[in-house]
N, C-alpha and C positions, 0 to 999 in steps of 0.2 A: 599629571596635575589636573585638578578639576577645572571646569570652565566657568564656574560662577563663584561668587564670594558674597559674604555679608558686608554691608556698608551702611553708613548713616547718611541719609539724604535730607535735603530741605524740601519736605512735601508741600509746605505752604509758608510764605514769608510772614513773619510776625513773631508771636511768642515762642518760647522754647519748645512747646508741645508740637510745633511744626516739624520737628526732627523725627524721622522714622527710620527704624532698622529694616532694611530691604535686601533683596538679592540683586546683584548686578553682574554683568559679564566681567570676566577677569581682564584687567588691562594688559596691553602688550607693550613691552619695552621696544623703543626704536633706536635709531642711531644715537650713540652717546648716552644711552640710558640703561638703567637696570631695573629689575623688578624685585621689590622687597616684600617678603612675607612679614606683615606688620604684627608686632607684639604689643605696641603701645603708640598712641597718638596724642600729641600735645593739644591743649585747648587754648586759644588765644582770642584777644579782643576782636581782631578782624573776622574771626569765625562768627562772632555774634552779629557784627555788622552785616556780613553776608547773609546770615539767617533772616535778618530784618529786611533784606532787599536793598541795602545801601552800599554794598561792596561786591560788585560782580567780578567773577574771575576773569583774568585776561583772555583774549581770544585763543581758542584752541586748548584751553586748560579744562580739566574735569570740573563739572558743576558741583561735585562733592566738596564740602568744606574740609578744612584740615591743612595746615601749612608745615607740619613737622611730624616725623615718624621715627620709630626705632624698630629694628627687627633683623631678619636674616636675608642675605642676598640669595634669591631663588634662581635668577638667570639674568642675561643682559648682553650688551655689546662687548664681545670678548676683547677686542683691541683696546677699547676705551678703558675697560676694567684692568687690563694688564698695565696700561700706562699709569693708572691711578694706584696700582698696587692693591687692587681689590679682587677677590675671587668668590665664586659661589660658595655659600656656607658661612661667609664672614658675617659677624654682627656689626651693623652700621646704624648710624642715625643720619637723617637727611632733611634738608630744607626743600620743600616743594611749593609750587604755586597754587596747589589745590589737590584734592583727591586723598588727603591724609586720613579721613575718617573711613577707613576700609581695611579689610583683612589683607589686601594686597595693594601696593601702591608703586607706580612708576616714578623714578627720580632721575634727574641728570646725574651721571657718574661724578661730574665735577662738583656737585653739591652734597656729596656723601662724605661722611667722616667715620672713622672707626669708633665704636663705643669705647670711651675711655676705660682703661683698666680699673676694675673694682666697682664699676657702676652697673646697676641692673637696667632692664629695658625701660621701665617707667622713668627712672632718672635720666636715661639717655634721650628719651623722647621729649623731655622738658628743655633740652638744650638749644636746638638749632635756631628757632625763630628769635628768641631773645638774644642769644649770643651773636648771631649774624647782625641783628639790628643795632645792638649796643656797640659792637666793634665798628661797624660802618659809620655810625653817626657820631659817637663820642670820640673815637680815636682817629678815624679817617677824615670825616667832615669837620668836626670841631677841633681836632688836633690837640686833645688834652694831653698835657705833659706832666711828668713827675714834678712835684712841688707846687702845682696849680691846685685851685679849689673848684670842685664840681658841685653844683646844686642839682639834685634829682627831684623832680616833681612826681610824687607818687612812689615813694621808696619801697613800699611793701608789695607793689605789683610784680609780675614776672619780670618785666623789663627792669624795674627798680632794684630787685634783689641781685640781678646780674650786674647792673651798673655799679652798685655799691662795691661788690666784691672785686670786679675787674679793676675799677679805678683805684681802690685801696691797694690791690696787689701791685699795681704799676706806679705807686708812689704818690698818688694824688690825695688831697684832703677832701672828704666827702661830707656834704650837708644834704639832708633829705627833708622833704615834707611828707606827712602822712596824716590820715584822718582820725586817728585815735591814739591814746597813750599806749595801748597795747601794740599797735603797729609801729609806733616810734621806738618802743623798747625792742621789738624784733629787728628793726633796722640797725639799731646800735649793736645788738648782739651779732649781727652779720658783718660789722666792721665800720658802719657809718660813724664819723667823728661827732656829729651833732644831728639831732632830729627835732623838727619843728611840727607841732600839731597845728595844722592850718585851720582847724575849726575853732581853736581857742587862742591862737597867736597870729599876729600879722607877720607873714614870712619876710616881707621887705624889711621891717624894723628888726627882726631877729637876725637876718643876714648882716645887716649893718652892725649890729651889736657883736655878733660872733667874729666878724672880720675886722672889727674896730674901724669901720667906715670904708675899708678898702673895696669890698665887694668880691664877687666870685668871678672866675675866669670863664667858666662854661656852665650853661644851664641846659639840662635835658628836659624838654617840655613835651608832655603828653596832653596838655590841656588847651593851649592856645587861647583864643578869645580874649577876655579881659586880662588874662595872666600876662600877656606879652608886655603890656605897658609897665606892669609891676616888675617884671624880670629885667627890663631895660634899666630900671632904677637900681636893680641889684648888682649889675655888672661892674666889674673893674674896668680900667682902661684896656682897650684891645680885647674886650670880652666877646664871647660868642654864645648865641642862643641857637640850639638846633631843635626844631619842632618835628615830632614824629607822629603826632596824632592831634585831633582837634575836638576832644571831648567837651571842651568849653565853648565851642563855636568857631566858625571860620573867619569872622570879622574881628579885626584888632585895630585899635588906635593907640599910638604911643608917641612919646616926645622925641621927634626927629632931631631936635637940637642936641639931645643927649647922645644920640647915635653919632652925630658929627663930632661933638666935642670929645667923646671917649673912644672914637674910632671903633665902633661896635660892628659886629656882623650878625645878621639874622638869616638863618638858613633852615633847611629841612629836607626830608626825603621820604619816599615810599620805596619799600624793597621789593614787593611782590611782582611788579611789572618789569623790573630790571632784567637785562639779558643774562643768560647763563654765564657768559664770560665775566661779567661784573661780579656775580656771586661766587664764581670759581676763585677769583682773587681773594675774596673774604675767606673762603674755605681754606685756602693755603695759609693765610695769616693766622686763622684760628688754630690750625694744626700745629703751626710752629710756635705761636706765642701763648696760646691759651690752653690747649690740651695738656701740656705738661703741668699747668697749675691745677687742672682738674684731677690728674692722675696722682699728684702729690698731696691733694686734699687742701691746698691753699684756697682754692675756689670750689664750692660745693653746690650741687643742685638743691633747690629748695622746693619741696613738694608739699603743697597744702592738702590736697585731696586727690584720690584716684577713684574712678568710677568704671564699672563695666560699660563697654561700648553701647550696650542696649539702653543704658541710663544717661545717654548724652544730654537729654533735656535737663536732667537734674544738674549736670555739670555746667550747662549754660546758665541755669537759674542762679547757681552759686556765683558764677562770674559776675552776673549782672547785679547781685546783691552787694558786691564790693566788700565782702566780709573775709575774703581769702588773703593769705600772706604767702606769696610765692606762686607756684604753678599748679594747674589743674590738668590731670592726665586721664585719658581713656585707655582701658586695657582690653585687648582682644584675646588674650590668653589668661588662663586662671593661675 
């Protein structure tokens, strides 16, 4: 095996053109880890934040961006691989804390999943970050149940298209917000029951109308800021808001009396710094509960665009334009 690889590094914090294709030493898998020959890498909003200098990797993690990959197992901790039922040569996708924008990437064995039958590498690379995030927040933290109503802010995002499909498949009613009629139509085509164009409609009023005043049980919020107060108004009794990003700002004021009266819960999480054991539990849940849905076609990857890895700057520019519907992926193989 060669000793160097191509990788996309952040040469300078700031605009997308700070991303550079470079050569780096091949990473080495340690205890509980394996080395993946990467075919494709998912692009996510945290990668953009890291490129801007706002989201440093956890201590000890590669400085290269990239939180999800798909490819072939090259080598690794034999005992851990046997325990996980993974062997050299298997096609896998993995959630990683960094280092995904590279031809080779080290991943904890416990955060690797087999590529679902029928999916190609680009599709597989689009899965881990959003599926781990949605499962952990919507189903574990917010405890969304069949028969409940979920409001997804930003339904056409990578997170959004995943949340729509998983919630619908598990028996929930799904309302989304999106920033254009085209995006709303795409969300409806993916299974959302109702879509609200937040640029032309008041989502609080629309939720009240759609639910006949009852409100929703869970809100998946990627905005925070001023949205929190409006989401509190949208919730039914015993409703839950789960915040997973703060694109609208970190400060929020809301009517605390409504929280008391309706017994509301406001929570949130970040996934990247959590320990391997925490992510391993999500891996197992996804394999048991979600991978069959992917293999049967009930839930499908949604790929908006794919770029050669050398064009990572273009991929980031597209993400920042907010024109995409679904996922953006980098290819390392032709």
